[in-house]
C-alpha positions as a Markdown table, in Angstrom:
| # | Residue | x | y | z |
|---|---|---|---|---|
| 1 | Met | 115.6 | 84.9 | 103.2 |
| 2 | Lys | 113.1 | 87.8 | 102.2 |
| 3 | Leu | 112.9 | 89.3 | 99.1 |
| 4 | Leu | 111.1 | 92.5 | 97.9 |
| 5 | Ile | 109.7 | 92.3 | 94.5 |
| 6 | Glu | 108.7 | 95.7 | 92.8 |
| 7 | Gly | 106.7 | 95.9 | 89.7 |
| 8 | Asp | 106.8 | 98.2 | 86.5 |
| 9 | Gly | 108.2 | 101.5 | 87.8 |
| 10 | His | 107.8 | 103.6 | 84.3 |
| 11 | Phe | 109.9 | 106.5 | 85.6 |
| 12 | Thr | 109.6 | 109.4 | 83.8 |
| 13 | Asp | 109.3 | 113.5 | 84.2 |
| 14 | Lys | 106.5 | 113.8 | 82.0 |
| 15 | Lys | 103.2 | 113.8 | 83.6 |
| 16 | Pro | 100.6 | 111.7 | 82.1 |
| 17 | Glu | 97.4 | 113.8 | 80.7 |
| 18 | Arg | 95.3 | 113.4 | 83.9 |
| 19 | Arg | 97.5 | 113.4 | 86.5 |
| 20 | Gln | 97.5 | 116.6 | 88.5 |
| 21 | Asp | 101.0 | 116.3 | 90.3 |
| 22 | Lys | 103.0 | 119.3 | 90.8 |
| 23 | Asp | 106.1 | 117.8 | 89.9 |
| 24 | Phe | 105.4 | 114.0 | 88.4 |
| 25 | Leu | 108.8 | 112.8 | 89.0 |
| 26 | Glu | 109.1 | 113.8 | 92.9 |
| 27 | Thr | 105.9 | 111.8 | 93.6 |
| 28 | Met | 107.5 | 108.9 | 91.9 |
| 29 | Leu | 110.7 | 109.3 | 93.8 |
| 30 | Gly | 108.6 | 109.3 | 97.3 |
| 31 | Lys | 107.1 | 106.2 | 95.9 |
| 32 | Leu | 110.5 | 104.4 | 95.5 |
| 33 | Asp | 111.5 | 106.1 | 98.6 |
| 34 | Gln | 108.6 | 104.3 | 100.6 |
| 35 | Val | 109.6 | 101.0 | 98.7 |
| 36 | Phe | 113.4 | 101.4 | 100.2 |
| 37 | Gln | 111.9 | 101.9 | 103.6 |
| 38 | Ile | 109.7 | 98.7 | 103.1 |
| 39 | Tyr | 112.8 | 96.7 | 102.4 |
| 40 | Arg | 114.3 | 98.0 | 105.6 |
| 41 | Glu | 111.6 | 97.5 | 107.9 |
| 42 | Asn | 111.0 | 94.1 | 106.7 |
| 43 | Asn | 114.8 | 93.0 | 106.6 |
| 44 | Cys | 115.1 | 91.9 | 103.4 |
| 45 | Ser | 117.8 | 90.6 | 101.5 |
| 46 | Ala | 117.5 | 91.5 | 98.0 |
| 47 | Met | 115.3 | 93.4 | 96.0 |
| 48 | Ile | 114.2 | 92.4 | 92.4 |
| 49 | Gln | 112.3 | 94.9 | 89.8 |
| 50 | Val | 110.2 | 93.3 | 87.1 |
| 51 | Gly | 111.2 | 95.6 | 84.0 |
| 52 | Asp | 109.9 | 98.9 | 82.4 |
| 53 | Phe | 112.1 | 100.7 | 85.0 |
| 54 | Phe | 111.8 | 103.6 | 82.8 |
| 55 | Asn | 108.9 | 104.7 | 81.0 |
| 56 | Ser | 110.9 | 105.4 | 77.6 |
| 57 | Pro | 114.3 | 104.4 | 76.5 |
| 58 | Asp | 114.9 | 108.4 | 76.1 |
| 59 | Ala | 114.5 | 109.3 | 79.8 |
| 60 | Ser | 115.7 | 112.6 | 80.4 |
| 61 | Asn | 119.1 | 113.1 | 82.5 |
| 62 | Arg | 117.3 | 114.6 | 85.2 |
| 63 | Val | 115.1 | 111.2 | 85.6 |
| 64 | Ile | 118.5 | 109.4 | 85.5 |
| 65 | Ala | 120.4 | 111.5 | 87.9 |
| 66 | Ala | 117.5 | 111.5 | 90.3 |
| 67 | Leu | 117.3 | 107.6 | 90.0 |
| 68 | Ile | 121.0 | 107.0 | 90.5 |
| 69 | Ser | 121.2 | 109.4 | 93.5 |
| 70 | Ile | 118.5 | 107.8 | 95.5 |
| 71 | Ile | 119.7 | 104.5 | 95.0 |
| 72 | Lys | 122.9 | 105.2 | 96.0 |
| 73 | Gln | 121.8 | 107.1 | 99.3 |
| 74 | Asn | 119.6 | 104.2 | 100.2 |
| 75 | Gln | 122.8 | 101.9 | 99.7 |
| 76 | Ile | 120.1 | 98.9 | 98.2 |
| 77 | Val | 121.2 | 97.6 | 94.6 |
| 78 | Pro | 118.2 | 96.0 | 92.8 |
| 79 | Tyr | 118.2 | 93.1 | 90.3 |
| 80 | Val | 116.7 | 94.2 | 87.2 |
| 81 | Ile | 115.2 | 92.9 | 83.8 |
| 82 | Tyr | 114.3 | 95.1 | 81.0 |
| 83 | Gly | 110.7 | 95.9 | 79.6 |
| 84 | Gln | 109.6 | 96.9 | 76.2 |
| 85 | His | 109.5 | 100.9 | 77.6 |
| 86 | Asp | 113.3 | 100.6 | 78.5 |
| 87 | Ile | 114.4 | 99.9 | 75.0 |
| 88 | Val | 114.4 | 101.4 | 71.7 |
| 89 | Gly | 112.4 | 99.7 | 69.1 |
| 90 | His | 111.3 | 97.3 | 71.8 |
| 91 | Ser | 114.5 | 95.3 | 70.9 |
| 92 | Gly | 117.0 | 94.3 | 73.0 |
| 93 | Thr | 119.8 | 94.7 | 70.6 |
| 94 | Thr | 119.6 | 98.4 | 71.6 |
| 95 | Phe | 120.0 | 98.0 | 75.2 |
| 96 | Gly | 123.6 | 99.2 | 75.1 |
| 97 | Arg | 121.8 | 102.8 | 74.4 |
| 98 | Ser | 119.2 | 102.7 | 77.1 |
| 99 | Pro | 119.0 | 104.3 | 80.3 |
| 100 | Leu | 119.3 | 101.3 | 82.0 |
| 101 | Lys | 122.6 | 100.6 | 80.7 |
| 102 | Val | 123.5 | 104.0 | 82.3 |
| 103 | Leu | 122.3 | 102.9 | 85.6 |
| 104 | Lys | 124.1 | 99.7 | 85.5 |
| 105 | Ala | 127.7 | 101.6 | 84.5 |
| 106 | Ala | 126.9 | 103.7 | 87.7 |
| 107 | Gly | 126.7 | 100.7 | 89.8 |
| 108 | Val | 123.2 | 101.1 | 91.2 |
| 109 | Ile | 121.1 | 98.2 | 89.6 |
| 110 | Glu | 122.4 | 94.6 | 88.9 |
| 111 | Met | 121.0 | 93.2 | 85.4 |
| 112 | Leu | 119.7 | 89.8 | 85.5 |
| 113 | Gly | 120.4 | 87.7 | 82.0 |
| 114 | Asn | 119.5 | 84.1 | 80.9 |
| 115 | Tyr | 122.1 | 82.6 | 83.8 |
| 116 | Thr | 122.2 | 81.9 | 87.0 |
| 117 | Gln | 123.0 | 84.5 | 89.6 |
| 118 | Cys | 123.5 | 83.5 | 93.4 |
| 119 | Val | 121.6 | 86.1 | 95.1 |
| 120 | Cys | 123.4 | 85.5 | 98.4 |
| 121 | Thr | 125.8 | 82.6 | 100.1 |
| 122 | Asp | 122.8 | 81.9 | 102.7 |
| 123 | Ile | 121.1 | 78.6 | 102.3 |
| 124 | Asp | 117.2 | 77.8 | 103.4 |
| 125 | Glu | 116.2 | 75.2 | 105.6 |
| 126 | Glu | 116.7 | 72.8 | 103.2 |
| 127 | Glu | 120.1 | 73.5 | 102.2 |
| 128 | Arg | 119.2 | 74.8 | 98.7 |
| 129 | Ser | 121.3 | 77.7 | 97.7 |
| 130 | Ile | 119.1 | 80.5 | 95.9 |
| 131 | Phe | 119.3 | 81.7 | 92.2 |
| 132 | Leu | 118.0 | 84.2 | 90.4 |
| 133 | Tyr | 117.0 | 83.9 | 86.6 |
| 134 | Gly | 116.1 | 86.7 | 84.1 |
| 135 | Ala | 114.0 | 86.6 | 80.8 |
| 136 | Ser | 113.8 | 90.3 | 79.8 |
| 137 | Phe | 111.4 | 91.5 | 76.9 |
| 138 | Gly | 111.2 | 89.3 | 74.4 |
| 139 | Gln | 113.7 | 87.0 | 75.6 |
| 140 | Asp | 113.5 | 83.0 | 76.0 |
| 141 | Ile | 112.9 | 81.4 | 79.5 |
| 142 | Pro | 116.2 | 80.1 | 80.7 |
| 143 | Lys | 116.6 | 76.7 | 81.5 |
| 144 | Val | 117.3 | 75.6 | 85.2 |
| 145 | Asp | 120.6 | 74.5 | 86.0 |
| 146 | Asp | 120.1 | 72.3 | 89.1 |
| 147 | Pro | 116.3 | 71.9 | 90.0 |
| 148 | Lys | 117.7 | 70.9 | 93.6 |
| 149 | Asn | 118.2 | 74.9 | 94.3 |
| 150 | Phe | 116.1 | 77.5 | 95.0 |
| 151 | Asn | 115.3 | 79.0 | 91.8 |
| 152 | Val | 113.6 | 82.3 | 91.0 |
| 153 | Leu | 112.4 | 83.4 | 87.3 |
| 154 | Val | 112.1 | 87.2 | 86.9 |
| 155 | Ile | 110.3 | 88.1 | 83.7 |
| 156 | His | 108.8 | 90.6 | 81.8 |
| 157 | Ala | 105.8 | 89.4 | 79.8 |
| 158 | Met | 102.0 | 89.3 | 79.3 |
| 159 | Ile | 100.8 | 86.8 | 82.2 |
| 160 | Gly | 98.0 | 87.7 | 84.0 |
| 161 | Asn | 94.6 | 86.6 | 85.3 |
| 162 | Glu | 92.4 | 89.0 | 82.9 |
| 163 | Ser | 92.9 | 90.0 | 79.2 |
| 164 | Leu | 93.0 | 93.8 | 79.0 |
| 165 | Tyr | 91.1 | 94.2 | 76.0 |
| 166 | Pro | 88.8 | 91.8 | 73.8 |
| 167 | Gly | 90.6 | 89.0 | 71.9 |
| 168 | Gln | 93.7 | 90.1 | 73.7 |
| 169 | Asn | 96.4 | 86.8 | 73.8 |
| 170 | Ile | 97.3 | 86.4 | 77.3 |
| 171 | Thr | 99.0 | 83.5 | 79.3 |
| 172 | Leu | 97.4 | 82.9 | 82.7 |
| 173 | Pro | 99.8 | 82.3 | 85.5 |
| 174 | Gln | 98.5 | 78.9 | 86.7 |
| 175 | Asn | 99.5 | 77.7 | 83.2 |
| 176 | Phe | 102.7 | 79.3 | 83.0 |
| 177 | Ser | 103.7 | 78.1 | 86.6 |
| 178 | Arg | 102.9 | 74.5 | 85.2 |
| 179 | Glu | 104.8 | 74.9 | 82.2 |
| 180 | Tyr | 107.8 | 76.1 | 83.8 |
| 181 | Lys | 107.8 | 74.1 | 87.4 |
| 182 | Asp | 111.6 | 74.1 | 87.9 |
| 183 | Phe | 111.2 | 77.7 | 89.2 |
| 184 | Asn | 110.3 | 78.1 | 93.0 |
| 185 | Leu | 108.8 | 81.6 | 92.6 |
| 186 | Ile | 108.4 | 83.2 | 89.2 |
| 187 | Cys | 108.3 | 87.6 | 89.7 |
| 188 | Cys | 106.0 | 88.8 | 86.4 |
| 189 | Gly | 106.2 | 92.1 | 84.9 |
| 190 | Asp | 104.5 | 94.1 | 82.1 |
| 191 | Tyr | 100.7 | 93.1 | 83.3 |
| 192 | His | 100.2 | 95.9 | 85.4 |
| 193 | Tyr | 97.8 | 94.5 | 87.8 |
| 194 | Tyr | 98.5 | 92.5 | 91.3 |
| 195 | Phe | 98.1 | 88.8 | 91.6 |
| 196 | Asp | 99.7 | 86.0 | 93.7 |
| 197 | Ile | 98.8 | 82.5 | 93.1 |
| 198 | Glu | 100.5 | 79.7 | 95.2 |
| 199 | Met | 100.7 | 76.3 | 93.5 |
| 200 | Gly | 101.9 | 73.7 | 96.2 |
| 201 | Ser | 105.2 | 74.7 | 97.3 |
| 202 | Arg | 105.6 | 77.0 | 94.3 |
| 203 | Arg | 104.5 | 80.6 | 93.5 |
| 204 | Ile | 103.7 | 83.1 | 90.9 |
| 205 | Leu | 103.4 | 86.4 | 91.4 |
| 206 | Asn | 103.0 | 90.3 | 90.4 |
| 207 | Pro | 102.8 | 93.3 | 92.6 |
| 208 | Gly | 101.5 | 95.3 | 90.0 |
| 209 | Cys | 102.6 | 98.8 | 88.4 |
| 210 | Leu | 104.2 | 101.2 | 91.0 |
| 211 | Ile | 102.1 | 104.4 | 89.5 |
| 212 | Arg | 98.5 | 105.1 | 88.6 |
| 213 | Lys | 98.7 | 106.2 | 85.4 |
| 214 | Thr | 95.4 | 106.9 | 83.4 |
| 215 | Ile | 91.5 | 107.1 | 84.7 |
| 216 | Gly | 90.7 | 103.8 | 83.1 |
| 217 | Glu | 88.7 | 101.7 | 85.3 |
| 218 | Arg | 91.4 | 99.4 | 86.3 |
| 219 | Asp | 94.2 | 102.0 | 87.0 |
| 220 | Leu | 91.4 | 104.1 | 89.6 |
| 221 | Val | 91.3 | 100.7 | 91.7 |
| 222 | Leu | 94.8 | 100.1 | 91.6 |
| 223 | Glu | 96.5 | 100.0 | 94.6 |
| 224 | Pro | 100.4 | 100.5 | 94.2 |
| 225 | Ser | 102.1 | 98.1 | 96.4 |
| 226 | Val | 105.3 | 95.4 | 96.7 |
| 227 | Ile | 105.6 | 92.1 | 97.6 |
| 228 | Ile | 107.6 | 90.7 | 100.3 |
| 229 | Tyr | 108.3 | 87.0 | 99.9 |
| 230 | Asp | 110.1 | 84.5 | 102.6 |
| 231 | Thr | 112.3 | 82.1 | 100.6 |
| 232 | Lys | 111.8 | 79.8 | 103.5 |
| 233 | Thr | 107.9 | 79.5 | 104.0 |
| 234 | Asn | 107.0 | 80.0 | 100.6 |
| 235 | Glu | 104.6 | 83.0 | 102.3 |
| 236 | Thr | 103.9 | 86.5 | 101.0 |
| 237 | Lys | 103.1 | 89.8 | 102.3 |
| 238 | Arg | 101.5 | 92.3 | 100.1 |
| 239 | Val | 102.7 | 96.0 | 101.3 |
| 240 | Lys | 100.6 | 99.0 | 99.7 |
| 241 | Leu | 102.0 | 102.1 | 99.2 |
| 242 | Lys | 100.8 | 105.5 | 100.5 |
| 243 | Val | 99.0 | 107.2 | 97.9 |
| 244 | Asp | 96.5 | 109.9 | 97.3 |
| 245 | Pro | 92.8 | 109.3 | 96.9 |
| 246 | Val | 91.8 | 109.3 | 93.1 |
| 247 | Asn | 89.9 | 112.6 | 93.2 |
| 248 | Glu | 93.3 | 114.4 | 94.2 |
| 249 | Val | 95.3 | 112.6 | 91.7 |
| 250 | Phe | 93.5 | 112.9 | 88.4 |
| 251 | Asp | 91.7 | 115.5 | 86.7 |
| 252 | Phe | 88.1 | 114.1 | 85.7 |
| 253 | Thr | 87.0 | 116.9 | 83.5 |
| 254 | Glu | 85.9 | 115.9 | 80.2 |
| 255 | Lys | 88.4 | 115.8 | 77.5 |
| 256 | Gln | 87.7 | 116.2 | 73.9 |
| 257 | Lys | 88.3 | 112.9 | 71.6 |
| 258 | Ala | 90.7 | 112.9 | 69.1 |
| 259 | Ser | 89.2 | 113.6 | 65.8 |
| 260 | Asn | 89.4 | 111.4 | 62.8 |
| 261 | Asp | 90.9 | 114.3 | 60.9 |
| 262 | Glu | 94.0 | 114.3 | 63.5 |
| 263 | Ile | 94.5 | 110.6 | 63.1 |
| 264 | Val | 94.5 | 111.2 | 59.5 |
| 265 | Gly | 97.1 | 113.6 | 59.2 |
| 266 | Phe | 99.1 | 111.6 | 61.9 |
| 267 | Val | 99.2 | 109.0 | 59.6 |
| 268 | Glu | 100.1 | 111.2 | 56.3 |
| 269 | Ser | 103.0 | 112.6 | 58.5 |
| 270 | Leu | 104.5 | 109.0 | 59.3 |
| 271 | Arg | 104.0 | 108.3 | 55.6 |
| 272 | Asn | 106.3 | 111.5 | 54.7 |
| 273 | Asn | 108.7 | 110.4 | 57.4 |
| 274 | Val | 109.4 | 106.7 | 57.0 |
| 275 | Asp | 113.2 | 105.9 | 56.3 |
| 276 | Ala | 114.4 | 102.1 | 56.3 |
| 277 | Thr | 117.5 | 102.9 | 58.2 |
| 278 | Thr | 115.6 | 104.6 | 60.8 |
| 279 | Phe | 113.7 | 102.7 | 64.0 |
| 280 | Trp | 110.0 | 103.0 | 63.8 |
| 281 | Gln | 110.0 | 104.4 | 67.6 |
| 282 | Asp | 112.2 | 107.4 | 66.4 |
| 283 | Ile | 110.3 | 108.1 | 63.4 |
| 284 | Leu | 106.9 | 108.2 | 65.8 |
| 285 | Glu | 109.0 | 110.2 | 68.3 |
| 286 | Lys | 109.5 | 112.7 | 65.2 |
| 287 | Val | 106.2 | 113.1 | 64.2 |
| 288 | Tyr | 104.8 | 113.6 | 67.4 |
| 289 | Val | 107.1 | 116.8 | 67.7 |
| 290 | Glu | 106.1 | 118.0 | 64.4 |
| 291 | Arg | 102.4 | 117.8 | 64.4 |
| 292 | Lys | 102.2 | 118.4 | 68.5 |
| 293 | Thr | 100.3 | 115.3 | 68.7 |
| 294 | Thr | 97.6 | 114.9 | 71.6 |
| 295 | Asp | 98.2 | 112.1 | 74.1 |
| 296 | Glu | 94.8 | 110.9 | 72.9 |
| 297 | Val | 96.5 | 110.0 | 70.0 |
| 298 | Lys | 99.2 | 108.7 | 71.3 |
| 299 | Glu | 97.2 | 106.6 | 73.5 |
| 300 | Leu | 95.6 | 105.0 | 70.4 |
| 301 | Ile | 98.4 | 104.4 | 68.6 |
| 302 | Ser | 99.9 | 102.7 | 71.8 |
| 303 | Glu | 97.2 | 100.5 | 72.2 |
| 304 | Ser | 97.4 | 99.3 | 68.4 |
| 305 | Leu | 101.0 | 98.7 | 69.0 |
| 306 | Val | 100.4 | 96.4 | 71.8 |
| 307 | Phe | 97.6 | 94.7 | 69.8 |
| 308 | Ile | 99.6 | 94.1 | 67.2 |
| 309 | Arg | 102.6 | 92.9 | 69.2 |
| 310 | Glu | 100.1 | 90.5 | 70.9 |
| 311 | Glu | 99.0 | 89.1 | 67.4 |
| 312 | Lys | 102.4 | 88.3 | 66.2 |
């Protein structure tokens, strides 16, 4: 059986500041259409998406409707977990009002949870049934019901082969795989960069983010791709998507850095809007709108929140 593993999608119609696309959503849908074509060309039996399907839990109706349409047209229903970008306040308790919930209700995705889910009735050469387990953002790692089956873990957590900033608390793929050795295959999301590590008869991998979002050094060399995994042979194939050259995708014009005055003003507005009954992310969005906050300041805040989360 062949599985197609797709990385973080971050679907949105809000174009990142440095991108030059005429219609960013159409660009992203074009990538998803490539993924479906690769699925068919390689005779895959199931598609796995590793979380952060959406870039924000407040995805527009245009984005949601477009995704429902393209998935229905292709008649391929992905198995999905949620990432922190899919849910309000980075809290799984808010999944019920997430855009993924709408996709689930529309019948175009299957959500994986902390329980076994058989992806097909086929068996491999060793007569093992193939089961998927999900560990969405913040969830505990599920326990394998039967180690004799072919068990697949789909997880959204900061597992990667290199820290993204100094002092980051990151789990190495090899260490994670050794700790959870009852899983024959571990498919990772959250870390946006490709890795594929074979450990005997087991494997841990991450296809990387589906889109290049920034002009950071890592994003400029990022090659959007998917991974095809064969459960019978434990072999993988990385299939790179067709993308435009970085000099056509990004605007490299020098941008003015966010000033200290702007950041101080933002913090003051945040204090004035604090309400104990409101989710912190809702407060942030309100202040963003009120102050017409620049993407530079938003990026600084986002980086700080990631650091705080990892330090907890």
